[in-house]
C-alpha positions as CSV (number, residue, x, y, z in Angstrom):
1,X,-0.1,0.1,0.1
2,X,3.0,2.4,0.9
3,X,4.4,1.7,-2.4
4,X,1.2,2.1,-4.3
5,X,0.9,5.5,-2.6
6,X,4.3,6.8,-3.4
7,X,3.5,5.7,-6.9
8,X,0.3,7.5,-7.1
9,X,2.0,10.7,-5.7
10,X,4.5,10.3,-8.3
11,X,2.0,10.3,-11.1
12,X,0.0,13.1,-9.7
13,X,3.2,15.1,-9.2
14,X,4.1,14.7,-12.8
15,X,0.7,15.4,-13.9
16,X,0.4,18.8,-11.9
17,X,3.9,20.0,-12.8
18,X,2.9,22.0,-15.9
19,X,0.3,23.9,-13.6
20,X,3.0,25.2,-11.4
21,X,5.5,25.5,-14.2
22,X,7.9,28.5,-14.3
23,X,7.6,28.5,-18.0
24,X,9.0,32.1,-18.9
25,X,6.5,32.7,-21.3
26,X,4.0,32.8,-18.5
27,X,6.1,35.1,-16.3
28,X,5.0,38.4,-18.3
29,X,5.5,42.0,-17.7
30,X,1.8,42.4,-16.8
31,X,2.4,40.0,-14.0
32,X,5.7,41.2,-12.8
33,X,5.7,45.0,-13.6
34,X,8.6,47.2,-13.4
35,X,11.8,45.4,-12.2
36,X,14.3,46.7,-9.5
37,X,17.4,45.3,-7.8
38,X,17.3,44.3,-4.3
39,X,20.7,43.3,-3.0
40,X,21.9,40.7,-5.6
41,X,18.4,39.7,-6.5
42,X,16.1,41.1,-9.4
43,X,12.6,41.6,-8.0
44,X,9.3,42.5,-9.4
45,X,6.9,45.2,-8.6
46,X,5.9,43.4,-5.4
47,X,9.6,42.8,-4.3
48,X,9.4,39.2,-5.1
49,X,12.5,37.6,-6.9
50,X,11.8,37.2,-10.6
51,X,13.8,35.4,-13.3
52,X,14.0,36.3,-16.8
53,X,14.8,33.6,-19.4
54,X,14.9,34.2,-23.1
55,X,16.7,34.7,-26.4
56,X,19.1,37.2,-28.1
57,X,18.5,38.0,-31.7
58,X,21.7,38.0,-33.9
59,X,23.5,41.2,-34.8
60,X,21.0,43.7,-36.4
61,X,23.2,44.3,-39.5
62,X,23.6,40.6,-40.4
63,X,20.1,39.2,-39.6
64,X,17.5,41.9,-40.1
65,X,14.9,39.4,-41.3
66,X,14.3,38.3,-37.6
67,X,13.9,42.1,-36.4
68,X,10.1,42.0,-36.5
69,X,6.9,41.2,-34.7
70,X,6.7,37.6,-36.2
71,X,9.9,36.7,-34.8
72,X,9.2,38.3,-31.4
73,X,5.8,36.4,-31.4
74,X,7.6,33.1,-31.7
75,X,10.3,34.0,-29.2
76,X,7.6,34.3,-26.5
77,X,5.4,31.2,-27.9
78,X,7.9,28.8,-29.3
79,X,11.1,29.7,-27.4
80,X,9.1,30.1,-24.2
81,X,10.8,33.4,-23.3
82,X,9.8,36.5,-21.3
83,X,12.7,38.5,-22.7
84,X,14.1,39.2,-26.1
85,X,17.5,41.0,-26.7
86,X,18.0,42.8,-30.0
87,X,21.6,43.6,-30.6
88,X,22.2,46.9,-32.3
89,X,25.4,46.5,-34.4
90,X,27.5,49.5,-34.0
91,X,30.4,49.4,-36.3
92,X,31.2,46.3,-38.4
93,X,32.9,45.7,-41.9
94,X,29.3,45.6,-43.2
95,X,28.2,48.8,-41.5
96,X,26.1,49.4,-38.5
97,X,24.6,52.1,-36.4
98,X,27.6,54.5,-37.1
99,X,27.0,54.5,-40.8
100,X,23.2,53.8,-40.8
101,X,21.8,55.1,-37.6
102,X,18.1,55.6,-39.0
103,X,18.1,52.2,-40.5
104,X,19.6,50.2,-37.6
105,X,17.6,52.3,-35.1
106,X,14.3,51.2,-36.9
107,X,15.2,47.5,-36.5
108,X,15.5,47.9,-32.9
109,X,12.5,49.9,-32.3
110,X,10.4,47.2,-34.3
111,X,11.6,44.7,-31.8
112,X,10.9,46.9,-28.7
113,X,7.3,47.7,-30.0
114,X,6.8,43.9,-30.5
115,X,7.8,43.1,-27.1
116,X,5.6,45.7,-25.5
117,X,2.8,44.3,-27.5
118,X,3.5,40.8,-26.6
119,X,3.9,41.6,-23.0
120,X,7.6,40.7,-22.5
121,X,10.8,42.4,-21.6
122,X,13.3,43.8,-23.9
123,X,17.1,44.2,-23.3
124,X,18.4,46.7,-25.7
125,X,22.1,45.9,-26.4
126,X,24.7,48.3,-27.7
127,X,26.6,45.7,-29.6
128,X,30.1,47.1,-29.3
129,X,33.7,46.0,-28.3
130,X,35.0,49.5,-27.9
131,X,32.1,51.7,-26.9
132,X,34.2,54.1,-25.0
133,X,35.4,55.3,-28.5
134,X,31.8,55.8,-29.5
135,X,30.5,57.7,-26.5
136,X,29.0,60.6,-28.2
137,X,27.0,58.3,-30.5
138,X,26.0,56.2,-27.4
139,X,24.7,59.1,-25.5
140,X,22.6,60.3,-28.4
141,X,21.0,56.8,-28.9
142,X,20.2,56.2,-25.2
143,X,18.9,59.6,-24.6
144,X,16.6,59.2,-27.5
145,X,15.7,55.6,-26.5
146,X,15.0,56.5,-22.9
147,X,12.9,59.4,-23.8
148,X,10.8,57.4,-26.1
149,X,10.4,54.3,-24.1
150,X,11.4,54.9,-20.7
151,X,7.8,55.1,-19.3
152,X,7.4,51.3,-20.2
153,X,8.4,48.6,-17.6
154,X,9.3,46.3,-20.3
155,X,12.5,48.2,-21.1
156,X,16.1,47.1,-19.9
157,X,19.1,48.8,-21.1
158,X,22.5,47.2,-22.0
159,X,24.8,50.1,-22.8
160,X,28.0,48.1,-23.5
161,X,27.9,44.7,-24.9
162,X,31.3,43.2,-24.3
163,X,34.0,45.6,-23.2
164,X,37.4,44.2,-24.2
165,X,39.4,46.6,-21.9
166,X,40.7,45.3,-18.6
167,X,40.6,49.0,-17.5
168,X,37.3,48.9,-15.5
169,X,38.0,51.9,-13.2
170,X,39.5,54.2,-15.7
171,X,37.8,53.3,-18.9
172,X,34.8,51.0,-18.8
173,X,33.2,52.3,-15.6
174,X,33.3,55.9,-16.6
175,X,31.7,55.2,-19.8
176,X,28.9,53.5,-18.1
177,X,28.3,56.5,-15.6
178,X,28.1,58.7,-18.5
179,X,25.4,56.7,-20.3
180,X,23.6,55.8,-16.8
181,X,23.5,59.5,-16.1
182,X,21.9,60.2,-19.6
183,X,19.3,57.5,-19.2
184,X,18.4,58.3,-15.6
185,X,17.5,61.9,-16.8
186,X,14.6,60.4,-18.7
187,X,14.0,57.0,-17.2
188,X,14.8,57.0,-13.3
189,X,13.9,53.5,-12.5
190,X,14.1,50.8,-15.4
191,X,16.9,48.1,-15.1
192,X,20.5,48.9,-16.5
193,X,22.7,45.9,-17.2
194,X,26.5,47.2,-17.6
195,X,29.2,45.2,-19.3
196,X,32.2,44.0,-17.6
197,X,35.9,43.8,-18.9
198,X,37.2,40.9,-20.9
199,X,34.0,40.3,-23.0
200,X,31.9,40.5,-19.9
201,X,33.7,37.9,-17.8
202,X,35.6,39.9,-15.3
203,X,33.0,40.5,-12.7
204,X,35.7,40.6,-10.1
205,X,37.0,44.0,-11.3
206,X,33.5,45.5,-11.2
207,X,33.1,43.9,-7.7
208,X,36.2,45.6,-6.3
209,X,35.0,48.9,-7.7
210,X,31.2,49.0,-8.2
211,X,29.2,51.8,-9.6
212,X,27.7,54.0,-7.0
213,X,25.0,56.8,-7.0
214,X,22.5,55.0,-9.1
215,X,19.8,52.4,-8.3
216,X,18.8,49.3,-10.3
217,X,22.1,48.5,-11.8
218,X,23.2,44.9,-12.4
219,X,26.4,43.5,-14.0
220,X,26.7,41.6,-17.1
221,X,28.1,38.1,-17.3
222,X,28.7,36.5,-20.7
223,X,29.7,32.8,-20.9
224,X,30.0,30.0,-23.5
225,X,29.8,26.6,-21.9
226,X,32.7,25.0,-24.0
227,X,35.1,27.6,-23.1
228,X,34.0,29.3,-19.7
229,X,33.6,26.5,-17.1
230,X,34.4,26.1,-13.4
231,X,36.8,29.0,-13.1
232,X,34.3,31.4,-14.4
233,X,31.6,30.0,-12.0
234,X,34.0,30.5,-9.1
235,X,34.5,34.2,-10.3
236,X,30.6,34.7,-10.5
237,X,30.0,33.2,-7.2
238,X,32.8,35.4,-5.4
239,X,31.2,38.3,-7.0
240,X,27.7,37.6,-6.0
241,X,28.9,36.5,-2.6
242,X,30.4,39.9,-2.3
243,X,27.2,41.6,-3.2
244,X,27.3,42.2,-6.8
245,X,24.1,41.7,-8.8
246,X,24.7,39.6,-11.9
247,X,22.6,39.3,-15.2
248,X,23.5,36.8,-17.8
249,X,22.8,38.8,-20.8
250,X,24.5,36.3,-23.1
251,X,25.4,32.8,-22.9
252,X,26.0,29.9,-25.3
253,X,26.1,26.0,-25.1
254,X,29.1,25.8,-27.3
255,X,32.6,27.4,-27.6
256,X,33.1,31.0,-27.4
257,X,33.8,31.4,-31.1
258,X,30.2,30.0,-31.4
259,X,31.6,26.7,-32.9
260,X,30.2,23.3,-31.9
261,X,30.2,21.0,-30.3
262,X,27.4,21.6,-27.6
263,X,28.9,20.9,-24.2
264,X,26.1,19.3,-22.6
265,X,27.6,18.7,-19.2
266,X,29.0,22.0,-18.7
267,X,25.8,23.7,-20.0
268,X,23.7,21.7,-17.4
269,X,26.3,22.7,-14.8
270,X,25.7,26.5,-15.6
271,X,22.0,26.0,-15.6
272,X,22.2,24.5,-12.1
273,X,24.4,27.3,-11.0
274,X,22.0,30.1,-12.4
275,X,19.0,28.4,-11.1
276,X,20.2,28.0,-7.5
277,X,20.8,31.8,-7.5
278,X,17.6,32.6,-9.3
279,X,19.7,34.4,-12.0
280,X,18.3,35.7,-15.3
281,X,19.7,34.4,-18.6
282,X,19.6,35.2,-22.3
283,X,20.8,32.7,-25.0
284,X,22.7,33.6,-28.0
285,X,21.1,33.3,-30.6
286,X,17.9,33.5,-32.6
287,X,19.8,32.7,-35.7
288,X,19.7,30.3,-38.5
289,X,23.6,30.7,-39.4
290,X,25.4,27.4,-39.8
291,X,27.1,27.6,-36.3
292,X,26.9,25.8,-33.2
293,X,25.4,28.5,-31.2
294,X,22.4,29.1,-33.6
295,X,19.1,28.0,-32.2
296,X,17.6,27.1,-35.5
297,X,18.8,25.3,-38.6
298,X,19.8,27.2,-41.8
299,X,16.9,28.6,-43.6
300,X,14.4,29.0,-40.8
301,X,11.8,31.7,-41.5
302,X,10.8,34.2,-38.7
303,X,7.5,32.4,-38.1
304,X,9.3,29.3,-37.4
305,X,11.6,30.6,-34.7
306,X,12.1,27.8,-32.3
307,X,9.5,25.7,-33.8
308,X,10.5,22.1,-32.8
309,X,11.3,20.8,-36.1
310,X,13.6,23.7,-36.8
311,X,15.7,23.6,-33.6
312,X,19.4,22.7,-33.5
313,X,21.0,20.7,-30.7
314,X,21.6,23.9,-28.8
315,X,18.1,25.3,-29.5
316,X,16.5,22.2,-28.0
317,X,18.4,22.4,-24.8
318,X,17.7,26.1,-24.4
319,X,14.1,26.0,-25.1
320,X,13.6,23.1,-22.7
321,X,15.3,25.0,-19.9
322,X,13.2,28.3,-20.7
323,X,10.1,26.0,-20.0
324,X,11.6,24.7,-16.7
């Protein structure tokens, strides 16, 4: 009888699991409202810890065909996401915001508008490796962006994707402070996620000299499971234990150059690490490029984003954990 009871409870438990699921697609803006930072935690409008899980688009200059509402609809429904991350390409061999500000900006705004309509969060990424050299353009963009959308609780800012410089206190931090000041003049509350040195891996440098004088700031961690392993988790744990609020604004299941194979064991260790701490995470990428980090197979149209039959090995793992 006892064994039968345990079996029945197991079956019932499995049956009711979807009802209490933390499927990210169900954790919407209308449910959680404006986000803020409480200690190391991201919390909702009621002060409850909240977790964002979702997808980053590919660079705007190279995959503009995913910068539309059709894709964002699918990111929420098929990728099971409550956040989408458009990547504003700044300066590439094929152009970008510096050479075509209006065209690139229009792509970003299309994603923002779609995210607002779809009731999910949107993390706007200034996709630059040397943003300190483009401060004037960055200030202009984030001033306009925060004036236009700062009243929406959906908005999250990422003013510097991946600083290469290891000079946090003298280079990267002052850049962030200038952009944050500009944003806060128009938007006093919405979350800002700041990049950290060495492609957003050296959280220890930021932890030793954090930004002060502003609220609702988190620090970006980027990792690729094939390259960034226990040593990176150790750095991250120490930073969080020291009081630094961390947001994983980009991660991959493969190597840092986006090449295969998918490192399943390390990816699962990262998921366990992030879930234990209630950390938010955004996968790279909604892409049909023939590379390991792409969530979809080559030729995937926007309306099939994250559709099961179009998912790569990486995409399948990511979508499954967005639902968990």
